[in-house]
C-alpha positions in Angstrom: -12.1 -123.9 -32.0 -12.8 -125.9 -35.2 -10.7 -128.8 -36.5 -9.9 -126.6 -39.6 -8.6 -123.8 -37.4 -6.4 -126.3 -35.4 -5.0 -127.7 -38.6 -4.3 -124.3 -40.0 -2.6 -123.3 -36.8 -0.4 -126.3 -36.8 0.5 -125.7 -40.5 1.3 -122.0 -39.7 3.5 -123.0 -36.8 5.3 -125.7 -38.9 5.8 -123.2 -41.8 7.2 -120.6 -39.4 9.5 -123.1 -37.8 10.9 -124.3 -41.2 11.4 -120.7 -42.3 13.2 -119.5 -39.1 15.3 -122.7 -39.1 16.2 -122.1 -42.8 17.3 -118.5 -42.1 19.4 -119.6 -39.1 21.0 -122.4 -41.1 21.8 -120.1 -44.0 23.7 -117.9 -41.6 25.5 -120.6 -39.7 26.6 -122.8 -42.6 29.0 -120.3 -44.2 30.2 -119.0 -40.8 31.0 -122.5 -39.4 32.4 -124.0 -42.6 34.4 -120.8 -43.4 36.2 -121.1 -40.0 37.3 -124.6 -41.0 38.9 -123.3 -44.2 41.7 -120.9 -43.0 42.3 -119.4 -46.5 38.6 -118.9 -47.2 37.5 -115.3 -47.8 33.8 -114.4 -47.2 34.5 -111.1 -49.1 35.8 -112.6 -52.3 34.6 -116.2 -52.5 31.2 -117.8 -53.2 29.4 -119.8 -50.5 29.4 -122.9 -52.7 33.2 -122.9 -52.7 33.0 -124.3 -49.2 31.6 -127.5 -50.7 33.6 -127.4 -53.9 35.0 -130.6 -55.4 38.3 -131.3 -53.6 37.6 -129.0 -50.6 38.7 -130.3 -47.3 35.2 -130.7 -45.8 33.2 -130.8 -49.1 31.1 -133.9 -48.2 30.2 -132.6 -44.7 29.2 -129.2 -46.0 27.1 -130.8 -48.7 25.4 -133.4 -46.5 25.0 -131.3 -43.3 24.8 -127.9 -44.8 23.5 -127.4 -48.3 21.1 -130.4 -48.5 19.3 -129.7 -45.2 19.1 -126.0 -46.0 17.5 -126.7 -49.3 15.0 -129.1 -47.7 14.0 -126.5 -45.1 13.4 -123.8 -47.8 11.3 -126.2 -49.8 9.4 -127.3 -46.7 8.7 -123.7 -45.7 7.4 -122.8 -49.2 5.3 -125.9 -49.5 3.6 -125.1 -46.1 3.3 -121.4 -46.6 1.7 -121.8 -50.0 -1.6 -122.7 -48.3 -1.5 -119.8 -45.9 -1.0 -117.0 -48.4 -3.8 -115.4 -50.4 -5.0 -117.9 -52.9 -4.4 -116.9 -56.6 -2.6 -118.1 -59.6 0.0 -115.3 -59.1 0.6 -116.6 -55.5 1.2 -120.1 -56.8 3.5 -118.8 -59.5 5.5 -116.8 -57.0 5.9 -119.7 -54.6 6.9 -122.0 -57.5 9.6 -119.5 -58.6 10.9 -119.3 -55.0 11.2 -123.1 -54.9 14.3 -122.6 -57.1 16.1 -121.3 -54.0 15.7 -124.6 -52.2 16.3 -126.6 -55.3 19.6 -124.7 -55.9 20.9 -125.6 -52.4 20.0 -129.3 -52.9 21.7 -129.2 -56.3 24.8 -127.7 -54.7 25.1 -130.7 -52.5 24.7 -133.1 -55.4 26.6 -131.2 -58.1 29.4 -129.4 -56.3 31.3 -126.6 -58.1 34.9 -126.9 -59.3 37.7 -125.2 -57.3 37.2 -121.4 -57.6 33.6 -121.9 -58.9 34.5 -120.8 -62.5 31.9 -119.8 -65.1 32.9 -122.9 -67.2 34.2 -126.3 -66.2 33.1 -129.8 -65.5 29.6 -131.1 -66.1 29.0 -130.8 -62.4 30.1 -127.1 -62.6 27.7 -126.5 -65.5 24.7 -127.9 -63.7 25.8 -126.1 -60.6 25.9 -122.8 -62.5 22.5 -123.4 -64.1 20.8 -123.9 -60.7 22.6 -120.8 -59.3 21.1 -118.8 -62.1 17.7 -120.3 -61.4 18.0 -119.5 -57.7 18.5 -115.7 -58.1 16.1 -115.2 -61.1 13.5 -117.4 -59.4 13.9 -115.5 -56.1 13.6 -112.1 -57.7 10.6 -113.0 -59.9 8.9 -114.9 -57.1 9.1 -112.0 -54.7 7.8 -109.6 -57.2 4.9 -111.9 -58.1 3.9 -112.3 -54.5 3.8 -108.6 -53.9 0.5 -108.1 -55.7 -1.6 -110.8 -53.9 -0.1 -109.9 -50.5 -0.9 -106.2 -51.0 -4.5 -107.1 -51.7 -4.9 -109.1 -48.5 -5.4 -107.0 -45.3 -3.5 -109.7 -43.3 -0.4 -109.2 -45.5 -0.8 -105.7 -46.9 1.8 -104.1 -44.7 4.3 -106.9 -45.4 4.0 -106.6 -49.2 6.6 -103.7 -49.7 9.2 -106.0 -48.2 8.8 -108.2 -51.2 9.9 -105.4 -53.6 12.8 -104.4 -51.4 14.1 -108.0 -51.1 13.7 -108.6 -54.8 15.7 -105.4 -55.6 18.5 -106.5 -53.3 18.6 -109.9 -54.9 19.0 -108.4 -58.4 21.7 -105.9 -57.2 23.6 -108.7 -55.5 23.3 -111.1 -58.4 24.4 -108.5 -61.0 27.3 -107.4 -58.8 28.5 -111.1 -58.6 28.8 -111.2 -62.4 30.7 -107.9 -63.0 34.4 -108.6 -63.5 35.6 -105.3 -61.8 33.8 -106.4 -58.7 35.3 -109.9 -58.6 37.3 -109.2 -55.4 33.9 -108.5 -53.7 31.7 -111.2 -55.3 31.4 -113.1 -52.0 30.0 -110.0 -50.4 27.6 -109.4 -53.3 26.3 -113.0 -53.0 25.8 -112.6 -49.3 23.7 -109.4 -50.0 21.4 -111.5 -52.3 21.3 -114.4 -49.8 20.5 -112.0 -46.9 17.6 -110.5 -48.9 16.2 -114.0 -49.6 16.5 -115.4 -46.1 15.7 -112.1 -44.5 12.4 -112.3 -46.3 11.8 -115.9 -45.3 12.5 -115.0 -41.6 10.3 -112.0 -41.7 7.5 -113.9 -43.4 7.8 -116.6 -40.8 7.5 -114.1 -37.9 4.5 -112.5 -39.7 2.9 -115.9 -39.9 2.9 -116.1 -36.1 0.9 -112.9 -35.9 -1.4 -112.9 -39.0 -5.1 -113.4 -38.6 -6.7 -116.5 -39.9 -10.0 -114.8 -40.4 -11.4 -115.9 -43.8 -15.1 -115.8 -44.6 -17.2 -116.7 -41.6 -15.4 -118.5 -38.8 -17.5 -120.0 -36.1 -16.0 -119.7 -32.6 -13.3 -117.4 -33.9 -13.0 -115.6 -30.5 -14.6 -114.8 -27.3 -15.8 -111.7 -25.4 -14.0 -111.4 -22.1 -15.3 -108.0 -20.9 -18.1 -105.5 -21.6 -18.1 -101.9 -20.4 -20.1 -98.7 -20.7 -20.1 -95.2 -19.2 -22.9 -92.6 -19.3 -20.3 -89.8 -19.2 -17.3 -88.9 -21.2 -14.7 -90.7 -19.1 -11.6 -92.5 -20.4 -12.2 -95.6 -18.3 -15.5 -97.3 -18.6 -16.9 -99.4 -15.7 -17.4 -103.1 -16.4 -20.9 -104.4 -16.7 -22.4 -107.9 -16.5 -24.1 -107.2 -19.9 -24.5 -104.4 -22.4 -27.2 -104.0 -25.1 -26.2 -103.0 -28.6 -28.9 -101.0 -30.5 -28.9 -100.9 -34.3 -27.6 -97.6 -35.7 -27.2 -96.2 -32.2 -24.5 -98.1 -30.3 -24.2 -99.2 -26.7 -27.4 -98.4 -24.8 -26.6 -96.0 -21.9 -23.1 -95.1 -23.2 -22.0 -91.5 -23.8 -20.8 -92.3 -27.3 -24.0 -93.9 -28.5 -26.0 -92.1 -31.2 -26.4 -91.8 -35.0 -24.2 -88.7 -35.1 -20.8 -88.1 -33.6 -20.5 -87.9 -29.8 -16.8 -87.6 -29.3 -16.4 -84.0 -28.1 -13.5 -83.1 -30.5 -15.6 -84.2 -33.5 -18.8 -82.6 -32.3 -16.9 -79.3 -32.1 -15.9 -79.7 -35.8 -19.2 -80.9 -37.2 -22.0 -82.2 -34.9 -23.8 -83.6 -38.0 -21.1 -86.1 -38.9 -22.2 -89.8 -38.9 -21.0 -91.6 -35.8 -18.5 -94.2 -37.0 -17.4 -94.8 -33.4 -20.5 -96.3 -31.8 -18.7 -99.3 -30.3 -15.0 -99.5 -29.3 -13.4 -102.9 -29.3 -9.9 -103.8 -27.9 -8.2 -107.2 -28.2 -7.1 -108.6 -24.8 -3.8 -109.6 -26.4 -2.9 -105.9 -26.3 -3.5 -105.9 -22.5 -1.2 -109.0 -22.3 1.5 -107.2 -24.3 1.3 -104.1 -22.2 1.3 -106.0 -18.9 4.5 -107.7 -20.0 6.0 -104.2 -19.9 5.2 -101.9 -17.0 1.5 -101.2 -17.6 -1.3 -102.8 -15.5 -4.6 -102.7 -17.4 -8.0 -104.3 -17.1 -11.0 -104.5 -19.5 -12.6 -101.1 -20.0 -9.8 -99.1 -18.7 -8.7 -97.9 -22.1 -12.2 -96.8 -22.9 -13.4 -99.9 -24.9 -16.9 -101.2 -24.7 -16.0 -104.8 -25.7 -12.8 -106.6 -24.8 -12.1 -109.6 -27.1 -9.7 -112.5 -27.2 -8.8 -114.7 -30.1 -9.6 -112.3 -33.0 -6.9 -110.2 -34.7 -9.0 -107.1 -34.8 -6.2 -104.9 -36.3 -5.8 -107.3 -39.2 -9.4 -107.2 -40.3 -10.6 -105.0 -43.2 -13.3 -102.3 -43.2 -16.9 -103.6 -43.1 -15.9 -106.8 -41.4 -18.9 -108.0 -39.4 -18.5 -109.4 -35.9 -21.4 -111.4 -34.4 -21.2 -110.9 -30.7 -23.3 -113.5 -28.8 -26.6 -114.6 -30.1 -27.8 -111.7 -32.2 -25.7 -108.5 -31.9 -23.6 -107.7 -35.0 -21.2 -104.8 -35.5 -19.5 -103.6 -38.7 -15.9 -102.4 -38.4 -15.4 -98.8 -39.6 -11.7 -98.0 -38.6 -9.0 -97.8 -36.1 -9.0 -96.0 -32.8 -6.3 -93.3 -33.0 -4.4 -93.4 -29.7 -4.5 -90.0 -28.0 -2.8 -88.2 -25.1 -5.6 -89.1 -22.7 -4.1 -92.6 -22.5 -1.1 -91.1 -20.6 -3.6 -90.0 -18.0 -4.0 -93.7 -17.1 -0.3 -94.2 -16.9 2.5 -92.1 -18.4 3.9 -93.6 -21.6 0.8 -95.6 -22.4 0.0 -93.7 -25.6 3.5 -94.4 -27.0 3.2 -98.1 -26.0 0.1 -98.4 -28.2 2.1 -97.3 -31.3 4.6 -99.3 -33.3 6.2 -99.6 -36.7 5.7 -102.5 -39.1 8.4 -104.1 -41.3 7.8 -101.4 -44.0 8.1 -98.5 -41.5 4.4 -97.7 -41.4 2.7 -96.6 -38.2 0.8 -99.3 -36.4 -2.0 -98.1 -34.1 -2.8 -100.9 -31.6 -5.5 -99.2 -29.4 -8.4 -101.2 -30.9 -11.0 -100.7 -33.6 -14.3 -98.8 -34.0 -17.6 -100.1 -35.2 -21.2 -99.4 -35.8 -24.1 -101.6 -34.7 -26.0 -103.3 -37.6 -28.0 -105.8 -35.5 -29.3 -105.3 -31.9 -28.6 -107.7 -29.1 -27.2 -108.2 -25.7 -23.5 -109.0 -25.2 -21.8 -110.4 -22.1 -18.5 -111.9 -21.1 -18.1 -115.5 -22.4 -20.1 -114.8 -25.6 -18.6 -116.2 -28.7 -17.5 -114.1 -31.7 -18.0 -114.9 -35.3 -16.1 -113.1 -38.0 -17.5 -112.5 -41.5 -15.2 -110.7 -44.0 -16.7 -108.4 -46.7 -16.4 -109.0 -50.4 -13.1 -108.3 -52.0 -11.3 -106.0 -52.7 -10.7 -105.4 -49.0 -9.8 -102.0 -47.6 -7.6 -101.9 -44.6 -8.7 -100.1 -41.4 -7.6 -96.5 -41.1 -8.2 -94.1 -38.1 -11.7 -92.8 -37.8 
């Protein structure tokens, strides 16, 4: 592993830690401080009223609640800025979201007056200005980030969450300002805050899963198993080495060839190009399945190459993987889990399917590829990742 990848991993962990801590603190501060104010109403009162000038625990709420929360948000955004797709729009989006952290710090320094009125002392005026910046900055920042995230295969499925969170922020903010909804302004504010910190928490969790593949990454992963079968069996016997042949696939494997070899596809059109010459599965899937009730070994799910350390599902179409010294494959798409998996163990097919944060179907049963450079591959070989030129296309079932 390179020093760059170690540094990026540490930064990613630090960003996720700050984000999750911020989301937890945003939930705990109003709950704990609210319990200390017997007459406080979460339904009708703003969160900042817990630290209002003259409130019983104003200094404690400001020093131990609002200020640390603002610092955590700013820390999260400063760290995550270098992990998101690099563009001016990304930088603008992160800058707008910084208003959220700044607003909480300002709430600690410039507390609102009792009741948090629209007009009042100089402190109240500054407090209101930062409150306006928080919600406008959050809404615009989330909308600005949606475009760059959608264009990056590592973040594409997360992008719709930006739009949903921005919409909730706007709805909550407008509801706070409408006089007829004054008895529910506390609830409206919590809707907006939940959208902001829900997005931060979700982004933090996504950071822990997202691939760091960018350009060519030496030593990005390792081959832990190779397998082949001369017949159309689900499980493929392990081998000490396999040979990949350009335009053909795995030498001696039933699925090798320039045209389709999978029987269902041959029945439809035997002249179709074979986009499934090599099947790769990440060993992390085996780990996940073993943590449940499935006991799996390399090759058992039909893969030719079992990898570790590469987020195969997060890579785009035409990504090239160098396996060992000379073999290179180009990714063509996802393996679509089928009912044959249940022949290994009942329920296995369902276990290889999931839903992302946007509700989209996630197929976890590995990726398919074609061979673009011949060579031998064996367990222990390194894997290099080379992304194609942008714009990237996400993997779809082939």
